[in-house]
N, C-alpha and C positions, 0 to 999 in steps of 0.2 A: 386505583378505583374507586375504593371503599371511605375515601375522606371525603369530606363534604367543604371543609375549609381548602380555597383553594390557595392559600399560601405554602400549607402544607403540601399539597398537591407538587408544587414547583420543587420542592425541595426533594422530593419523592424520585420526580419525575427526573432531577439532575442525577441524581446519583443513580438510577436506571441508566441513563446516557451514560454516564462515566464508568461504567461497568463495560457497555457493551462497544464503546470504542476502545478502550484499553483491551478489551478481548480481541478486535478487529484488527489492529496493529501487533499486538503478540503473535495472533496467527499469519499475518503478511511477514513478519520479520522473520518466521520458523519458515513458512510455505518459501519464502523466497532463498535463502540459503539452503535448504533442500534440493528447490530446482536447478540454482546455478550450480551446486555443487554436484547435483546428479548429471547434466550435462556436460561437465568439465570431465568426469569419472565415467561417463558413456554408462549411466545407471540408469539401464530404460524402466526397473522394477519401482525405484525411488521417485521417478516421473510421473508415472503412472497412480501413484499411492497421490503425489500431490495433485495433480488435475483431479481426482476423486476426491478430494479434503477441499478443494476449491470450490466443486459443486454443491457440495453440503454444507459451504458456506453463503456460497450465494440462495440459498433455500432458505438459512437462516436469519438473513440481513429482510429477505421480504417477510417472514416473521414478524422481525421486531420492527418494520415500518408501520407494518399493522397495527400493532400494541401501541407504538409511537402514537398515531393518529389516534385511537382512543384516549393516549393521556392527555392531549393536547387540548382534548374536549373537559377534562377538569380543570381546567387552568382560570383563572378571571381573563375576563374577552380582551382587554387591552393588552394584557401580559402576551396571551396566546399568540397575537398577530405579530408579534414581535420575534418574540420568543419559539413559537412555532416554527419560523421561519429558519433560525439558525439551526433549529432540530433536524429539519427538512434537508437543508445543506449538508449537516455532517453524515446524514443517511448517506446523502449522495454521493458524498466525497469516500466515505467508507466504502461504497459499494465499488466507485470507479477504481480505487486501490485494488481489490477482488479481481475485477474484470480485467485489470492490466497485469495481474499476476497471469492469469489464464492465458492471455496472449503472447504473455513470455514463455512460459510454461510448455503450451500445444508445438508450438513450431522446433522446439528444443526435443519434445519426446519423436515427435516425427521422423526429425532428419537422425538419430537415432535408431530408432525404430527401422529406418529404412539403410541402416548398414553405411550411410554416406560421409564422406570425409570428415575427422573429429574437429574440436579447435584445434589453433596449431599453438606451440608454447608461448608466444608474444603475447596471444590473446589472451589465454589463461592467466597470463600472468599479469596484465597491464588490469582485466578485469577480477580478477581475482584478489587483488590487494583494494578494490574500490567495492565490491561486494560484500568484504568483512566491515567495513566504514558505513554501508547501506543500513546493512543487519542492524547494526549498532545505533544508526541514526532511528530506525524506525521502534526499537524498544526504549530510547531515549525520550520518547514523543509517548510512547505507551505508558511509561513513568510519570511524563508532567501530569498526564490524564488522570490518573489513577492518584497522583496527591492532591491534585486539584488545587497546586498553587502558581502554576506559572513564572515562575521565577527563573527559569532557562528560557522563558519562552523565545525573548528575542534572538538569544543563542541558537535555540532550533532553525527558528528564521534563517536567519546569515547563514548556517551552516546548507540548507537546502539549498539556496543561491550558490556556494560553493561547490554545492556534488553536480549541482545541474551545472555549470560552467566546466565541471572537468569531465563529467559524462560526453559533452559536444566537441569537445578534445578527442577522447576515445571514438568516437565517429567520424572526426575529420581526419584523424591518424588511419581508420579502418578504408576510407575511401581512397584516400592514395594510396594504398597497397594496395587496390583492387585495380585504380588506373595504372598502377606499375604490374601491373598481373602478376602480384606476389601471391601465393596461396590459392585457394579451392574459392572461387565467388560463387558457391552455392552455400559453403560453410559463412562465410563474411557475410552474406543478406539474412543468417538466421543469427549472428553475431549483433550485426546491425540494430534489430528488431528487439533483441534481448537490452542493447543498450536504452534505443528508445523506450522501452516500457518500462526501464529502471528508472528513466529521467521521469515520466508519468505516475510513478510510483510515487517518488521523493515529490514531486508536485501536487499531487494530491492528499497527501499526508502532512505538507505544511498546509496547506489551505485549509483541512480537516484539524487541524489541532487551532487556526485561527479563530474560526467556528465556534469550535468547543470553549474556549477561551471566552466568545462572547456570550454564550450561552447560561455559561458558568458564573464569571465573573460579573458580569456588567447590567 
């Protein structure tokens, strides 16, 4: 905000955005891991902590967006039109990642809080393997933004597609178990919601790194 040079303002604005998006994805990776493990191990305290942290992150993102709106005004008008769009898209995708984490965590917390039937060993094994890969994927995306080189960009986009396909297979497998009346339907619905919101996290993260690359590199 202090500079009168629009080219300098763009450099600083890009750095600010990198720092914020890296922070969001690091937060997402850590919160996702705590939420999933909290549900699997029936740890109500951890799930409540995650929900509290998510509410704080939502407020922070609102503040970041207000600051970003001011930052856009410091850019050259022609650049502001194009880059401003990418900035707002990146911020929106970051917010959607956090909203998805909340939609994932809250039903898990309520389920444990009401002492309903926990996840079966099969569900834990299936999703546990996926959860580790998704936590790793989120951190890889965070590092890609931090390094600002995007050398692994294509690989990360492909990885998102693979994870999404595998999560779809998990949903299909769970639906077959419901049809076969195998296990608790109530816990199955929470499980399906967890898988769906995880897909959303992966999709929004993939979109986030795409617009981040456009904002930073093009």
